C-alpha positions in Angstrom: -52.9 -8.3 -9.2 -53.2 -4.7 -7.8 -51.5 -2.4 -10.1 -48.8 0.3 -8.5 -50.2 3.7 -7.8 -48.7 6.7 -9.5 -49.2 10.3 -8.7 -48.1 12.9 -11.1 -46.7 16.5 -10.3 -46.2 19.1 -13.0 -47.4 22.3 -13.5 -48.0 21.7 -17.3 -51.6 20.1 -17.6 -50.5 18.7 -21.2 -47.6 17.0 -19.8 -49.6 15.4 -17.0 -52.0 14.2 -19.7 -49.5 12.8 -21.7 -47.8 11.1 -18.7 -51.4 9.5 -17.6 -52.1 8.3 -21.2 -48.7 6.6 -21.2 -48.7 5.0 -17.9 -52.4 4.1 -17.2 -52.4 1.0 -19.4 -49.9 -0.4 -16.7 -50.2 1.4 -13.7 -53.0 3.3 -11.7 -52.5 7.0 -12.0 -54.2 8.2 -8.8 -54.1 11.9 -9.6 -52.0 15.0 -11.0 -51.0 18.3 -9.2 -49.4 21.3 -10.4 -47.4 22.5 -7.5 -45.2 21.2 -4.7 -47.8 22.1 -1.8 -50.4 20.2 -3.7 -48.2 17.5 -4.0 -47.5 16.9 -0.4 -51.1 17.3 0.3 -52.3 14.7 -2.3 -49.5 12.2 -1.5 -50.5 12.4 2.1 -54.1 11.3 1.4 -53.6 9.3 -1.7 -50.5 7.2 -0.6 -49.1 6.4 -4.0 -46.3 4.0 -4.6 -44.4 6.2 -7.0 -44.4 10.0 -7.6 -43.4 11.7 -10.8 -42.3 15.1 -10.2 -40.9 18.2 -12.3 -38.1 20.2 -10.6 -39.3 23.6 -11.6 -42.9 24.1 -9.8 -44.5 27.0 -8.5 -45.0 27.7 -4.6 -42.7 24.9 -3.6 -40.0 23.4 -6.2 -39.8 19.9 -6.7 -36.5 19.2 -5.0 -37.9 20.8 -1.6 -41.2 19.0 -2.1 -39.5 15.7 -2.9 -37.2 16.3 0.2 -40.5 16.7 2.5 -42.3 13.8 0.8 -39.5 11.5 1.7 -39.7 12.5 5.3 -43.7 12.0 5.2 -43.6 8.8 3.0 -40.2 7.2 3.4 -40.9 4.1 1.1 -42.4 6.2 -1.8 -40.4 6.0 -5.1 -39.6 9.5 -6.2 -38.7 10.0 -10.0 -37.9 13.2 -11.3 -38.8 14.0 -14.9 -37.6 17.6 -15.8 -36.2 19.5 -18.5 -33.0 20.5 -16.4 -30.2 18.9 -17.5 -27.9 20.0 -14.7 -25.9 17.0 -13.2 -25.4 18.8 -10.0 -29.2 19.1 -9.6 -29.4 15.3 -10.4 -27.0 14.6 -7.7 -29.0 16.5 -5.1 -32.1 14.7 -6.2 -30.2 11.4 -5.5 -29.1 12.8 -2.1 -32.8 13.7 -0.8 -33.8 10.0 -1.6 -34.9 10.0 -5.3 -35.0 6.7 -7.2 -34.8 8.3 -10.7 -33.9 11.4 -12.7 -35.1 11.8 -16.6 -35.2 14.3 -18.9 -38.6 15.3 -20.7 -36.8 14.7 -23.9 -36.2 11.1 -23.0 -38.2 8.4 -25.0 -41.4 6.9 -23.5 -39.8 3.5 -23.0 -37.2 5.2 -20.7 -39.8 6.4 -18.5 -41.6 3.2 -18.3 -38.0 1.5 -17.4 -37.3 4.2 -14.6 -40.7 3.4 -13.1 -40.3 -0.5 -13.4 -36.9 -0.4 -11.9 -37.8 2.1 -9.1 -40.6 -0.4 -8.0 -37.7 -3.1 -7.8 -35.6 -0.8 -5.6 -33.2 0.0 -8.6 -32.4 3.7 -9.2 -32.5 5.1 -12.7 -30.5 8.0 -14.3 -31.0 8.8 -17.9 -27.7 8.1 -19.7 -27.0 11.7 -20.8 -27.2 13.1 -17.1 -25.3 9.9 -15.8 -22.2 10.6 -17.9 -22.3 14.3 -17.0 -22.6 13.5 -13.1 -19.5 10.9 -13.7 -17.4 13.8 -15.7 -18.2 16.2 -12.9 -16.8 13.7 -10.1 -13.8 13.0 -12.1 -12.9 16.5 -12.6 -13.5 17.3 -8.8 -15.2 14.9 -6.5 -16.4 18.0 -4.3 -17.5 19.9 -7.1 -21.3 20.0 -6.3 -22.3 23.7 -5.4 -24.8 23.0 -2.6 -27.1 25.9 -1.5 -26.6 27.1 1.9 -29.1 25.7 4.5 -31.9 27.6 4.8 -35.1 26.7 6.9 -38.2 25.1 5.0 -40.3 28.5 5.4 -37.2 30.7 4.4 -37.1 28.4 1.0 -40.8 28.8 0.6 -40.3 32.8 0.9 -37.5 32.8 -1.2 -39.1 31.0 -3.8 -42.2 32.9 -4.1 -40.1 36.1 -4.0 -38.0 34.8 -6.9 -41.2 34.1 -8.7 -42.2 37.7 -8.7 -45.1 37.6 -6.0 -45.5 40.4 -3.5 -44.8 40.0 0.1 -48.5 40.5 0.9 -49.4 37.7 -1.6 -46.8 35.4 0.1 -48.3 36.4 3.5 -51.6 35.1 2.1 -50.6 31.9 0.7 -48.5 30.9 3.6 -50.9 32.3 6.0 -48.3 34.2 8.0 -48.2 38.2 8.9 -46.6 40.5 6.4 -44.1 41.4 9.1 -43.1 37.7 9.4 -42.5 37.6 5.5 -40.4 40.9 5.6 -38.3 39.2 8.5 -37.7 36.0 6.4 -36.6 37.9 3.2 -34.2 40.0 5.4 -32.7 36.9 7.0 -32.5 35.0 3.7 -30.8 38.0 1.9 -28.6 38.2 4.9 -27.6 34.8 5.1 -27.0 34.4 1.4 -25.2 37.7 0.9 -27.8 39.1 -1.5 -28.3 42.8 -1.7 -31.1 42.9 -4.7 -34.1 41.1 -5.9 -32.4 40.5 -9.0 -29.6 38.9 -7.2 -32.2 36.7 -5.2 -33.7 35.4 -8.6 -30.2 34.5 -9.9 -29.5 32.6 -6.7 -33.0 30.6 -7.0 -32.2 30.0 -10.7 -28.6 28.7 -10.3 -29.9 26.3 -7.4 -33.2 25.1 -9.1 -35.4 26.8 -6.6 -37.2 28.2 -9.5 -37.1 27.3 -13.2 -35.5 29.4 -15.8 -37.9 28.3 -18.4 
């Protein structure tokens, strides 16, 4: 019987190796990547059944990459495995179509269960996060603080600026002009009411565009 194919996306090589070792006896691990752009490229080429992704990845974070991934491959099962325990982030992950949300501190058996259930069409949320999501909803059903709608390119520029990359470097990575990068930065800061780079970083951390760790 053909084994389900899994792609791993995490910018920590040792974590990818650990997941590979855990999953390989049951599933076919087709590859591992270290950033959101690489995830989208690899997924388009390898067509995995399941993608395991971290939320905080460089160049393009897990949530934005996951959103684009579900547009590219609607049937792929997306499971986030992260250190971020924020229930609002988990809620956003489910909103974009994720089948699971686990913490990296979870037991190994929990990851295997989440993959198994995802392949059966059943969502899995680690109990700690699920309780926090329920408590948030009980306190205020409208409590999720969603980031303002920015374009995909604006979010890419925002993430790279928050990661400390220069505008020249961003222009090179995205293959756009320096003038265009300046324009996007101006529009993002105007749209979000941000005046300083420090505020920009704080916004990116708050909305899990970059990881504080």
